[in-house]
N, C-alpha and C positions, 0 to 999 in steps of 0.2 A: 540523205535521213540517217542522222542518228539515232543511237538508242532501240532501245526496241520498244514499238506500240503496243503491237499484240500481245505480248508477255503482262507489259502493263495495265490494256483492259483485263483484261484475262484475273486478271491476277483484286485489282480492284472488284470489276463484280463478285471474285468470293468474297472479298473483304468486308464489302454491303452488304451482302445475303449474311453472311457472320454477324453483322452489327444490327440487323432489323431483329432476326432468328434469339441474340441473346438478350436487344431492350423487352422481345415480346415475351425470352421465359423469366428476366425477373420482374416486371409488369410494372414494365419504366414504359410501353407504347404497345396501347390494346394492336395485335394483329390487324389493320386495315390497309387497305389498294394502295394509300404512301410508304407505308413502314414496309410490306411485300415485294408492291416496285419501286418504290422511290430512291432507297435507299443503294439497292444495287444499280438504279441507272446511275446514279451520282456518284459512285466508286467507280463503273463503269466507263465514267465520261471522265473521268480526274486519272483514275488508273491511265489509259489511254494518254491523256496528257504530259504527263511528267513521265510517262515513256519517252516521249517524245521527244522534249527537256532534257532528259538525262545523259549525261555523262559517257555513254556507253558504245563501243563502238568499232567498227575500224577507225582510222585517224586519216 
């Protein structure tokens, strides 16, 4: 396996959490169940996928 899926998942989780809280603070989206759990979960999954796809690691 190439890349770093665990690092990508953690980064995606923090990015999704930041986006959810940022949208709530600027009044774009209310803080509901999707905003709190959905965006960080999507970030976690996409971060892990991009982490596995990334051309990093030993060759």
